[in-house]
N, C-alpha and C positions, 0 to 999 in steps of 0.2 A: 431451488431453495437449499440453504446450507444450515445445518445445526451448529450450535456452539456448546462446547463443554470443556472441562479442564480440571486437572488434579488440583485439589485444594478447595474446590467450590463447596463440596459437602461439609468440609471442616468449617468453613466460614458460616455456613447456614446451620451448623449444629446437628447435622444428620450423618455423621461419619460411621455410625453403627459399629464402631470398634474395628473397622476394616482398614486396610492400607489405602492410601490415596490412589495408587496405581490400579488396584483391584476395582475401586469404585469408578474410575475413569474407563477402564476396560469394559465395564458393564454399560456405561453410557455409549461407548463406541459401537457395541453390538446392537444396542437399541436403535442407534442412528442407521446402521446397516439394514436392520429389519424394517425401518420406516420407509426406506426406498428413496431418500433424498440424495441430492447430488454429492454431498460431502460434509466435511466437518471442520470447523475452526477449533483446533485443540492445541494443547501445549501449555496448559494452565491459564493462559491469556491474562485476564485482569486479576486472577487469584495467584499470580506468580510469587507474591510475597510469602505465601505459605510454604510451598515446596522448597523455595530457595533458602528458607531459614532452617531447614532440617538436613541432617546428613543424607547424602545420596539423593537429595530432592531433585536437583537439576538433571541428574541421570535418569530419574523416573519420568521427567518431562520428555526427554528424548524417546523413552520407551513407549509413551502413549502416542507420540507421532508415528513411531514405527508400526504400532498395532493398527492405526488408522490406515496407513499406506498398505499394509499387508492384507487388509480387508477390501482393497481396491476402491476405497473412498477417496474423493478429492481431499487433499490435506492442506489446509491453510494453517501453517505450523506456528502461529503466534509470533514470537519475537517482536511484540509490539509494546506492551506496557513495561515501563522501567521497574527494576527491582533492586538496583544497586547504584552507588556513585562510583564504583570501581570500573574503570575502562577495561581492565583485564578480565574481570568476571563477566561483564556484559558481552564482550567479544567472544569469550569462551562459550557462552550460552548460544550466541548466534551461529558459531562455526559448526555446531553439531547438526544443524539443519542445512547450513550453507554448503558444506563440503559434499555430503551425499546427495543433496537436492530434495526438495519437496515441490508440490504443485505451486505453492506460494510460500516462499521462505519466510516472509514477513506478512502476517495478516494485515498489518498496517504499518507503513514506513512514514514517519512524520516528515513532512516537507517544510516544517517551520522549526525555529530554534526551540529548545525545551521550555523556555519561559512562556511561549505562546501556545503550548500544547494543552488543550482542554481535556485530554484523555490521561490526566495524571502523569504526564511524561511518557516518553517512548524509549525503547531500548536502543533504537537508532534514530537520528534526526538529521536535519539539514546540515549540521556541522560535521557530519560523518561522510558526506558524499565523496570527498576526495579519497579518504582512507578506504571506503568501500570499493571504489573503483580500482585502487591499487591491490586490494585483497583479491578481487576477481582476477586480476592480472597475475598475482603471485601464485594462486592455486589453480589457474586455468578453469575457472568456474563462471558460468553465465548466471550471475545473480540478478539480472534484470535492469541494472543501471547502465547508462551510456555516458562515456566521457564527453564533455562539452567544453566549448571555448567561451571565455568571458564575454566577448563581443556578441556571440549568438544568444547567450542568456539575457543580456541587456536588451537586445532587440525583441525577443519573444516576451519578456516581462513587460516591456513598454506596450507592446501590442495587446497583451492580456489586460493591462490596466485601462487602456483606451476602449477596448471592447466592453469591459464592465461599465465604464463611464457611459457608453452608448446604451447599454441595457437599462441602467438606472434612469437615464433621460427618457428612453422610449416607454418605460413602464410607469413613469411619474413618481419615481422614488426620490428620496433626498439626493440632490445632485452630488456628483464626485467632481471636485475641482481639478484644474490643471496642475495645481500645486501637489495635490494628492497623487495624481498620475506620475508626476516626476519623482516624488518621494518613493512610491511603490516600485519604480523601475530599479532603484538602487538599494532599497532598504534591506537590512538583514532580518528585521522583525518589527513588531508593532512599536517598539521603543523609538524607531526611526521615522515614524509616521506622524503627520500633524494631528492635533486634537480634532475629534469629530463628535457631533451630537448623537451619542449612542442611543439616547432615549427616543429620538425621532426614528432612527434606524429600526429599533425594536418595535415601535408602533406600526411602521409600515410592513415589517416582517409578519406581524400578527394579522395585518390586513390582507396580505397575500394568502394566508391560510383561511381566513374568514370568507374571503370572496372567491375562493377556489381558483385562483389564478394559476396558470399552468405553463409548461415548458414551451408551448407554441408561441406564447407572448414573448418569451425570451428570444426565440428564433426570429420573430418578426422585428423585434427591436434591433437585433444584430444586423439583419439584412438592411433595415432602414438606415442604420448607422454606417453602412459601407463595409461591414465585415461579413461578406457573403460566404467566404470559405468557412469561417467559424460557425455561421448560421447553418450551413449544410452539415457540418459535423454534429452540431447540437440536434438537428433534425434526425440524423441517422441514429443518435442515441435514443430519441423518442420512439423511433421505429423498432429498435432493438427491444425496448420495453414491451412493445405490443407482440412481437413475434415470440419472444421468450426463449430463443435458442441458447442464450447465455446461461440458462438454468440447467443445461446439461453438465455432467461431471467434468471438472477440470477445464471449464470453458473460459476462453479469453477472446476479446474482440481485436482483430488485427487489420491493418491496412485500410481497405475501403469498406469497413463494416462487416467483413467476413468473420464468422465465428469458428474457432477451432476448439474442439472438445474431444472427449473420449469416444464420442460417437463417430465423428468423421476424421479423426486423427488418432487412430487406435493405439493403445499402449502395446507395442509388440516386443517389449523387453523379454529376452530369453536367456539371461545370464551375462557374465562378464564380457565386455567388448561388444555388446549388442545394443546398448542404450544410446542416449543422446550424446553426441560428441561435439564439443565446442571447436569449430574449425571454420575455415574459409573467411568470408567477409566479416562475420561477427567476431571471430577471434582477432582479426586484424584491427578491428575497431577497439576492442578491449586492450590490446597490446599498446596501441598508439595513444596513450594518455598524454594530455597536453604538457604535463610536468616532466615527461621523460627527456633525458638529455641525449643528444646525438653525439656519439663518440667522435665523429668526424669534425664536429664543431668545437671540440675541446682543444685549447691551445696549450 
């Protein structure tokens, strides 16, 4: 389990007690450490509008992330909710966690355009993927994204849409049409999708809750629809929920369901030049972005 806190929260709730936002957040971080949970999502998070509006506020956000890491807590360092329309300011805010690195640079990276984001907008979203990949390359930082080619994206989006179509059919939900599958394959956002009976979707969503329908039904529907590989992945996620290994500090699920965490992949950092180094296959992947020009092909 992970706690969430962030500078500006007490101000918004009217309980700042005349103390600085950083002091109040430091207090929350120490309480989190004492509680024994795996880590903390902090960095102002959804309260970012408060510290970002005062002098040295964004600097204080970086300081609270640093305190969290110094206490050996998993640090999901926010960079999620938007706070400005300035591309320069939002990038500057990101780089403070991006360059030194945290367990999770962004607590949540929006995979949709801003107008579709139900979380009041995101500091980074789907329209930033290319720039983010280039910044990884510029600074030799493993920020978690992988360069992809358009044809590969089209193929996987089409498969995902067809898999969802199979799930809806298998669970008796309002059908997804072939027209919707085709549109979803190429759509940038909801504005590019056909109209849908949202009332019916919401009604069936409530039915899923009321009837306690679960992930195993999704697994069965995927397998029945011919998506056995996706069904297996979904089943592995259900297993992970039961084992709970992903609740260890700094845990991620990799490859075939293996969990890497501070328990079995210990932080052995011992000073400069002893930490994670971006090299080998991963560095080659980041360097070779699809948009890079080959000097040998320039006439």
